[in-house]
C-alpha positions in Angstrom: -52.0 -19.8 -40.5 -53.7 -17.5 -37.7 -52.3 -14.0 -38.4 -50.5 -12.0 -35.4 -50.3 -8.5 -34.8 -47.8 -6.6 -32.3 -48.7 -4.0 -30.4 -45.4 -2.8 -28.5 -42.5 -4.8 -30.2 -39.8 -4.4 -27.2 -37.9 -7.3 -26.1 -40.9 -9.6 -25.0 -42.9 -8.9 -28.5 -39.6 -9.0 -30.6 -38.9 -12.5 -28.9 -42.2 -14.2 -29.0 -42.8 -12.9 -32.7 -39.5 -14.4 -34.0 -40.3 -17.6 -32.1 -43.8 -17.7 -33.5 -43.0 -16.6 -36.8 -40.3 -19.4 -37.2 -42.3 -22.4 -35.9 -45.5 -21.6 -37.9 -48.0 -21.0 -35.0 -48.8 -17.4 -36.2 -48.2 -15.4 -39.1 -46.5 -11.8 -37.9 -48.7 -9.1 -40.0 -48.5 -5.6 -38.3 -45.8 -4.2 -35.9 -46.6 -0.7 -34.1 -44.0 0.3 -31.7 -43.5 4.1 -30.3 -41.6 5.5 -33.7 -41.2 4.2 -37.2 -37.1 3.1 -36.6 -38.0 0.6 -33.7 -40.9 -0.8 -35.7 -38.5 -1.8 -38.7 -35.7 -2.8 -36.4 -38.4 -5.4 -34.6 -39.7 -6.6 -38.2 -36.0 -7.0 -39.3 -35.6 -9.1 -35.9 -38.9 -11.3 -36.1 -38.0 -12.1 -39.9 -41.4 -11.1 -41.0 -44.2 -8.2 -40.5 -44.8 -4.4 -41.5 -43.9 -1.3 -39.6 -47.2 0.6 -39.2 -47.4 4.3 -38.1 -50.5 4.1 -35.8 -53.2 1.6 -34.9 -55.4 2.6 -37.2 -53.6 1.7 -39.7 -53.0 -1.9 -38.7 -54.8 -4.5 -40.6 -57.4 -7.1 -39.4 -55.7 -10.3 -37.3 -56.9 -13.1 -35.9 -54.7 -12.5 -32.7 -53.3 -9.2 -31.5 -50.6 -9.3 -28.9 -50.1 -5.9 -26.6 -46.3 -6.4 -25.0 -46.5 -2.7 -24.0 -45.1 -1.8 -20.2 -48.0 -2.3 -17.7 -48.5 1.5 -17.4 -49.5 1.6 -21.0 -52.1 -1.1 -21.1 -55.1 0.7 -20.6 -54.5 3.4 -22.8 -53.5 1.1 -25.5 -56.7 -1.0 -24.8 -58.8 2.1 -24.6 -57.2 3.4 -28.1 -58.0 0.2 -30.1 -61.3 -0.1 -28.4 -61.8 3.5 -29.8 -60.7 1.7 -33.3 -63.1 -0.6 -33.0 -66.1 1.1 -32.0 -65.5 3.7 -34.9 -64.9 1.0 -37.4 -65.6 -2.8 -36.4 -62.4 -3.0 -36.4 -59.2 -1.4 -37.9 -60.0 -3.0 -41.2 -63.8 -3.6 -40.4 -63.4 -7.0 -39.0 -63.6 -7.5 -35.7 -60.4 -9.5 -34.4 -60.9 -12.5 -32.3 -58.1 -12.5 -29.8 -56.2 -10.2 -27.6 -53.6 -11.1 -25.1 -51.2 -8.8 -23.2 -48.0 -10.0 -21.5 -47.9 -8.4 -18.3 -47.3 -10.7 -15.3 -49.3 -8.4 -12.2 -52.5 -7.5 -14.6 -55.1 -9.9 -15.4 -57.1 -10.1 -18.6 -59.5 -7.8 -16.7 -57.4 -4.7 -18.1 -58.7 -5.4 -21.1 -62.7 -5.3 -20.3 -63.4 -2.6 -23.1 -62.3 -5.1 -25.3 -64.0 -8.1 -23.7 -67.4 -5.8 -23.7 -67.0 -5.6 -27.8 -66.9 -9.3 -27.9 -63.2 -10.2 -27.6 -61.7 -12.9 -26.4 -59.0 -12.1 -23.8 -56.3 -13.1 -21.8 -52.9 -12.6 -20.5 -49.8 -14.6 -21.0 -46.5 -14.0 -18.6 -43.3 -15.8 -19.4 -40.8 -16.5 -16.4 -38.1 -15.1 -18.1 -35.2 -12.5 -17.6 -35.9 -10.3 -21.3 -31.9 -9.3 -21.0 -32.4 -9.0 -25.0 -34.2 -10.5 -27.6 -31.8 -12.5 -29.3 -30.6 -13.8 -26.2 -34.1 -14.4 -24.6 -34.8 -16.3 -27.8 -32.1 -18.5 -28.0 -33.0 -19.1 -24.1 -36.6 -19.7 -24.2 -37.3 -23.5 -24.6 -38.0 -24.8 -21.3 -40.1 -21.4 -20.0 -42.6 -21.5 -17.7 -45.7 -19.5 -19.3 -48.8 -18.5 -16.9 -52.1 -18.2 -18.9 -55.3 -16.4 -17.9 -58.7 -14.9 -19.3 -61.0 -16.6 -21.6 -60.8 -20.4 -22.1 -60.8 -20.4 -25.7 -58.1 -17.7 -25.8 -56.2 -19.7 -23.2 -56.5 -22.8 -25.5 -55.0 -21.0 -28.5 -52.4 -19.4 -26.6 -51.2 -22.5 -25.0 -51.1 -24.4 -28.6 -49.0 -21.3 -29.5 -46.4 -21.2 -26.5 -46.1 -25.4 -26.3 -45.3 -25.0 -30.1 -42.3 -22.9 -29.2 -41.3 -25.5 -26.3 -43.0 -23.2 -23.3 -44.3 -25.2 -20.1 -47.5 -23.5 -20.0 -49.9 -23.4 -16.9 -53.0 -21.5 -15.9 -53.4 -18.7 -13.1 -56.6 -17.5 -11.6 -57.4 -13.7 -12.1 -57.1 -12.7 -8.5 -54.0 -14.4 -8.0 -52.3 -12.7 -10.7 -50.0 -9.9 -8.2 -49.2 -12.5 -5.7 -47.9 -14.6 -8.7 -45.8 -11.7 -10.6 -44.4 -10.7 -7.1 -43.0 -13.9 -6.5 -41.5 -13.8 -10.1 -40.0 -10.3 -8.8 -38.5 -12.2 -5.9 -37.4 -15.1 -7.6 -35.4 -12.6 -10.6 -35.8 -9.1 -10.3 -34.1 -8.9 -6.2 -30.9 -11.0 -7.6 -29.2 -7.6 -9.1 -30.2 -5.6 -6.0 -28.9 -7.9 -3.6 -25.8 -8.1 -5.1 -25.3 -4.5 -6.3 -25.9 -3.8 -1.9 -22.9 -6.4 -1.5 -20.6 -5.1 -3.9 -21.2 -1.5 -2.5 -20.6 -2.9 1.1 -17.4 -4.5 -0.3 -16.2 -1.7 -1.5 -17.3 0.4 1.6 -15.0 -2.1 3.5 -11.6 -1.9 1.2 -12.1 -5.0 -0.9 -10.5 -4.4 -3.7 -12.2 -3.3 -6.9 -10.8 -6.1 -9.2 -11.5 -9.2 -6.7 -15.5 -7.8 -7.3 -16.0 -9.6 -10.9 -14.5 -12.7 -9.1 -16.4 -13.1 -6.0 -19.9 -12.3 -7.8 -19.2 -15.1 -10.5 -17.8 -17.7 -7.5 -20.4 -16.5 -5.0 -23.8 -16.4 -7.1 -22.8 -19.7 -9.1 -22.2 -21.8 -6.2 -25.5 -20.5 -4.7 -27.6 -21.1 -7.8 -25.8 -24.8 -8.2 -26.7 -25.1 -4.6 -30.5 -24.2 -4.7 -30.9 -26.0 -8.1 -29.6 -29.2 -6.7 -30.7 -29.1 -2.9 -33.8 -26.8 -3.0 -33.9 -23.3 -1.4 -34.3 -24.6 2.5 -31.0 -27.2 2.4 -28.9 -24.5 0.3 -29.5 -21.6 3.2 -26.4 -20.8 4.9 -25.2 -18.2 6.9 -26.0 -16.8 10.7 -29.9 -17.6 10.1 -29.1 -20.8 9.2 -27.7 -21.5 12.6 -30.0 -19.6 14.5 -27.2 -17.1 15.6 -29.8 -14.0 16.2 -27.2 -12.1 18.3 -25.1 -12.1 14.9 -27.8 -11.0 12.9 -28.9 -8.3 15.1 -24.8 -7.2 15.4 -24.8 -7.1 11.5 -27.7 -5.4 11.1 -27.2 -2.7 13.5 -23.8 -1.9 11.2 -25.5 -2.2 7.8 -28.1 0.3 9.0 -25.4 2.7 10.5 -24.1 2.4 6.7 -27.3 2.6 4.7 -30.6 3.0 6.1 -32.5 1.1 3.5 -30.2 -1.6 3.4 -30.3 -2.3 7.0 -34.1 -2.5 6.7 -33.7 -4.9 3.8 -30.9 -7.3 5.7 -33.6 -7.6 8.9 -36.4 -8.3 7.2 -34.6 -10.9 4.6 -32.6 -12.2 8.3 -36.6 -13.0 9.4 -37.6 -14.8 6.6 -34.1 -16.8 6.5 -35.0 -17.8 10.4 -38.5 -18.6 9.2 -36.7 -21.0 6.7 -34.4 -22.7 9.3 -36.6 -23.0 11.3 -39.1 -25.0 9.2 -36.2 -27.1 8.1 -35.3 -28.1 11.1 -38.6 -29.1 12.2 -38.5 -31.0 9.3 -35.4 -32.6 9.9 -35.3 -32.5 13.6 -32.2 -35.1 13.9 -30.0 -32.8 11.8 -27.8 -30.1 12.9 -26.8 -27.3 10.5 -22.7 -27.4 9.7 -22.8 -24.1 8.0 
């Protein structure tokens, strides 16, 4: 079984480490996080691994996963490359594969390692890692984007498919747009809901009703989108082409909160575009919403 070292065992690192250890895809070996306590907790959750105090204390592994925040990838990669330059690897043997888990960055972020003979890649799972425990339960069926060196991609594809992921490849130059799509699909939903609830509070909607509104509207919207697709699930003034209603609401929202007003206008413009395409595709169907 190939060995895996983990640098940055937060929610993503812990989730993948636990699933891979349990599936036999990798044997988790050394784990490095920001402090000893979190590294021990990560190893406990994963069910394997040895917490390490720093990078140079880590043993050689067949695969290295850099599950660190995007802003830290360059620094971690540089530190790792310096360790390799000093000793050929932390224990004198050059590792085979290194990959990071960023959705927005490509394997080019690991260029200094590639220059030393490493096979580099990136692997991004389209899943909301709210907690490692929840993500581990939800992971089966998750779509995972792979990018980078073909040999590294082949190994990662086998590892991810072994934990029931659906893998596909993304070109390096498309990573930023690809990740922005995931932001639209998941990260903006809590923002929109927060704005809606702030507006409801501002208009006197009782606080005790908000959880019910949240649960009902969101669950119905998700059910409709899942069943019908986003275009057919579109409702509201944009779906009806009611530009006057949109203008009135945009003005009121802007008076209440300028940023929310700008978002309302931008989203309404996109909604009108979707509605137009839907109407052109189905000219005989009139909106009943």
